[in-house]
N, C-alpha and C positions, 0 to 999 in steps of 0.2 A: 209606343215610346223608350223601349230600351235604347233598340237602334240612334232612335234619334238623341237619347242622354248621351250615351254610349261614343258619338263624335262630338257631341259641346264640349265634354268633360276635354276628349283630345284639342278641342282648340280651347276649349280655355286652360289647358295644361302647359298648350305652346302658345297661348298671351305670353303665362307669366314667365317663359324664357326656360321654361325647362326641358331637358335633355330630350330627343322624340324619345326611345330609350325606355328612360323612367316617362314619360306619361304615356305610351302606350302602353306598359305595365301598370302605371296607377289605375287608369280610365279602367282596364281591362279585369282588374282584382277589386275595384269596387262596383262596377257591372256585375259581378261574378256570385259574393258577397248577397247582395242587395237581393235580385232576382232573379237568380237561378242556384241549384241544389248540385249544382258542378264541385266536388272537391277542387279545393283553388291548388291542392299541389299537383293538379291540372297544368298551370302556368312556369313553375317551375321546371316541370317536365319536360314541357313545350319546347321551353330555353335552353335545354340542355342537345334535347333531337336538333335543334335548328342552325346549333353551332356544330355540332356534329357530325361534317358535313368537308370532304375533303378538298371542294369545289371553294369555298369559301379561305383555302391557303391563298390564291391565285388574288384577292384582295390588299393585303399589307403585302406581297410581295412586288405585285405591278407599282404599289405605292412609293415602295422600296428604290422601286429602277426609275421610275420618271422621278424621283428629286436626285439620285445620284446619272442620270445620264443630263438631267439639267444645267449641274452644278459644274461636270465632268468634262465639258468640254464639247459632245455633243449634239445640243442644240443651237451651238454658235457654227458648227461646220456646218450642220443643215439650213442654214439662215444664209450663211457664205455663199452656195454653192446655186443657194437659189434667187440670189442677187446679182450675180454675175449671168446666171437665163433667162432673169424677167427686170432687171434692173432698168436698161435701157431706155424701154415701152414707156407711153406717155401712163401713168400713175403706176410705174412698177415696180416699185417698194408700197404697193399697198396690198398688189397681187405675190410680191416676195411675201409679203405677212402674213394671205392666205394658207399658200402653199407651203410653208414653214410650220404655221398651225396645224393641217392635215397630214406633213410629214411627224410631228411629234406627238401628235392624236395616235399616231399608229406605232406609239412606244409607249406613255406614259400612261394612259386609259381616263387621264379627270382633266375637267374641263380647267375649272382653276389653279390646277400645276401647268396644262400650256398657257394660260395667260401671263405664269407669272416666270415663264423661260422665255416666251417668244418676247414676251413685251420688255420687258429688263432691257433685251437687245434690241429692238425694234422700235418701240416708242420713238427714245431718244437720237434713233439714225435718220429716221423719216420725220422729225424738228428740225434737225441739222441739214434739210436737203429742201426745204421752204413748207411743208405738208404742216397744213392746219394740228394741233396738238387735241383737240376733243377729237376730229375726224379720226388719227390716227390710235387714239387709244378706245374711241367705241369702234372703229372696224375689230382692232384686238380683244375687245370684248366680246363680240357675239362670234368671232375666228374660232375664236378656245372655245367654244360650245362643239367645235368638231371633234374634242375631245374625246366626249361621250359614244357618239355615232360611229366613228369610223375604227374598227377594232385593231388590237385588244382595250374593253371599255368596263368601268370596275360597276357601273349602273347594270349592264348586262349580265353579268354575275351574279351579279343580287337575283334580279328577275330569274335569272334558271335556277337558280336555289331557289326561288318564293313559288315558282313554276312548277318547275321540273321538266322544265323544256329542255332541249342538247342550247347550251353552252357553244360547243365548237358552229352550230346552225345558226345561234342569234350572232357571231359575229362574221358567217361568212354572210348572212344577211345585211350589216350593218355597211359594206363596206360601197355599194354602191348607193344607197342614201344619202352616208357622209360625203362621195365626192359629187352628187349632186348640190349639193349643200354650198362645196367649195366653190364646186363653178358658179352659184347664181351668185356665191360672195365677191369673187373675182368677177364679177361682169358688171354689178352695183358699183364697185369702185371703179371701176375702171372708168366707167358715165362720170360718177363723181368727182375724179381725177382731171380726165379731160377737159368737164365745164370748167373744173377750181383753174386749169395747165399747172398742174402737177406731172411737170416735166421728165422724165426719166437721167439717166447719168450718163453719158457717156465714157466709157472707158479712156484711158490715158495710154501709152505707151510702156507705161515704167508695172502698169500694173501687172498682176499674176496672170498667166495664159488658164485659160479653161483648161487644159491637164493639168495643170498644178494645185488650182480648187479643187478640183473634183480629187485627186491623186488625198489632198487631203480632207473632203468630206469622206472619201472611200468608206471609213473603218464606222464612221456615223448612219453611212446611206443602206447599210447592212445590217443595222441593227432591227427595222421592221422587220428585212426580207425575212433575217433567218428566225424572229418570233413571227409572224404569218406565216411564213413556207412549211416551220416545221409544222404548227397546228393543224394547214392546211392540208399537207402531206402527209400525215401522220404519222409522223416523224416522234411525235408531244402533245400529250396534253393540253387544253388550255393552264389549267393548275400551271402544267411542269412548263410551261411557255414563259410565265411569271420568275420563277426558280432561274432561266436561262437567261430570263433578259438582267437578272442581279446580278449572276456569273459575268456573263457579254460587258458590263457599263463597267466593271470593276475592272474589266482585262481593258477594256479603251481608255477606263478613265487614266488608269494608274499607270499601264505598260505602253500603249498607243499615245495619247496624247499630253499623259504626263500631267494632270491639272489635278485628281482627285485625289486630297488629303486626309489625315485621320479625323482633323476637326470636320470636315463635311463630310465623312464618313460619321461621326458621331451625330450631328446634326440632325443630319439622312435617316436616321435611326429613333432619332428622337420625335420627331415629326409624323413619322410615318405611325410610331409605338402612340402618340398623342387622336392618331384622328382611325386608326385602325379601333382605338379603344374603345369610342366612341361608336361607330361603326358597328362592332358584334352588341356592343346591349342595345345599341336599335335594331338589330339583325333576329334576336334572340328574345323580345319581347314582340316582337312584331310577331312570330312563330304562334307564340300563345295568343295574339291576339285574330291574326289567321283561324287558329283551331276554334276559340271561342265563337266566331264567326259563320264557321262551318255548323257547329255543335247547332246554333242556331237558327240554321240555315236562313243568315239572313242576307246572303248574295245569292239566291234563289228571292229570296223578296219582294227582295229590290230589279232585278230581273225584270220579275214576275209584274210589279206594279208600274215598269218604263215601256216594257212591251205593250201591256193594255193601254199606255197614255199614248204612244210615240207607234203607230205602226209604221211608218217608212224607214230603213234602214238602213237611209242615206242621214236622213231628218238623226237619228240612234248615234250613228258617229259623231255628227257634226255636236253635237251632246257632251260627247264623251270627250271629245277634244276642247270643247270651252271649258267642264269641269278639269279636267287635264292645266286648261293654261292658266286656268283661274288657281290651282292648285298650285301651281308650278310658281306663283306670284310669294306666295308666302310660307314652302316648304320645301328644302333642297329636293331634288331631283331623287336621291337611294331612301328617302324617308317618304317621299308623296309614291314613293315605288311598294316602297312595301306595305304600306295603307291602304291604296287604291286595287291592285295586283289581287287578292283575294275576294275583291267585290265585282270588278267589270267583269277579267278573265271568265268567269262562268258566262256571263252577258253576250260577250262575244263570243263562245266558243257558240255557244247555240246558235247566235246568226252567221254563222258559217267561219269565220274569220279565224287563222292558222294563230296557234299561239306565237309561235316563230313572229309573223307581223304582227300583231298588238303589243310585241315589247318594243319591236320598233319603233310604231308609231308613236306611242307613250314614250317612249324616254326619250326621242326626238320634242314629244309637246313638251314635256316635264325643264330638257333641256332649254329651250324659251325663257324658262323663270331662270333662269342663271342672267339674264340679262332684261326681266322686269323689277322695275321697285318692287314691292318693298325689299324681297329678297336679294335678288341678283346678285351672287356671290363673286357673279365672274368680274363685278362693277364694283365691290368693293377693292377686289384682288387687281383689280385694272386702277381704280386710284388711288390706291399706295404705291402701287409701282409706277405712275406717272405723275403723280403726289397735283392730283385735278380733285374738284367738287365732284362728287358721285351725280348731282346733277344732269352739269356738262355735260358727261359720258354717257349720261342715258340719253338724254336729247338728240346726243350725235349721231345715238347707235338707231335708232329710228330707220330712217333707208333700207340699215342689213337687218334689224328685223323684222323687218316686212318682207325680207326676200326671204326668210324663212318659212319662215310661214306659208306663203304660197308653197316651199317645196312641203312641209307639213301636210298641206291638202295635198299634193300629187303623191307623197307620198302612202295616203292613208286611204285614197282610194282608186289607184291603181296599183295595188300589189307585186304586180310582178316585179315592181319597183327593188321591191326586199326581197323578194323571193325565187328570182329568175336564180340567180347563183347556187341557194338554195337547191333547186330543185336539179339544177346542170349535176351538181357536187350527188347527189345523191341517184344521179344517172335516170 
């Protein structure tokens, strides 16, 4: 009864639109006070202990780096190069859209940030070349989800802190799944474009040469190379990489592209502070929530119940996926990760699932929530960027969502998709 009431309270508080951090803290406080003898000081102790993590510094730094790169000219250069390479073929701009989102994902680590940065450039350009606005916007909204799968990824950092798994290993494990999703979206976009007659644009003699476009984009392309290369090469940790990303974005935006102004810098700091405040509150109280679950052995109880009811590992994974997909419709990726990781991680590890693999398919499942109503953060961002109705974008996104679900099933039931590079790096 206590467990059921705990999650009912969470649902009620979330329905009242309280911040997820406040919802977690209040639900935990009420249950502990009314049903247990656990000292309430445990909540504050776990909040501060949970936030006392060096790895968490990566979250605001990657947020800030993403904002600076989006507004400092790096995102636009990535789009320009992708357009030169893919713009001529059928559905070329649709492919450019996905590829640009993949590159920017390797910089920002955020789904909504990717939609905002790439969508503000690509949606008007695609419309001017004859693509339906709903198609362009729906594609951008779904392609933006790659921002939380291809490393660096803010949800990966959160999962690593909550689960105790290596953030570096999670980053490595996200590479192939992110590429798989990108390829699937490109394939769907190509076939739809071919059916609707979205042709590429032939280059004219007055257009810039590939060398000039590449030269202009070179420093933008070096951003993910430096960040990811430094992490995987052992030069710096993921947290240190987030600081390098800021320094590099400042260098490129001020001295190379000369588009980064004091106003952009101040606005980026404000946006980062606002978002990180909410994220920090949620992470702190999630640690108290997880500690209470552990003391009361709630994950063990839930796991034992599910194992007694479902004997097949395949059915168990499918059930977990369904729960993740449903929760993702109502709660954001990070909050869902904070709530569900302590519940499901002991269960899946008892089934022999590597915590790194679980972190990947959980993140992908919850990322689909970025484009599924009623939460759909990417849909709201795309709606604001394109000035379109939320419902029309959701409808246009359906074919791309189906491809993501197929990728999710492959990632879940073929662990090597996630773990191959991890095993390779471990030797």
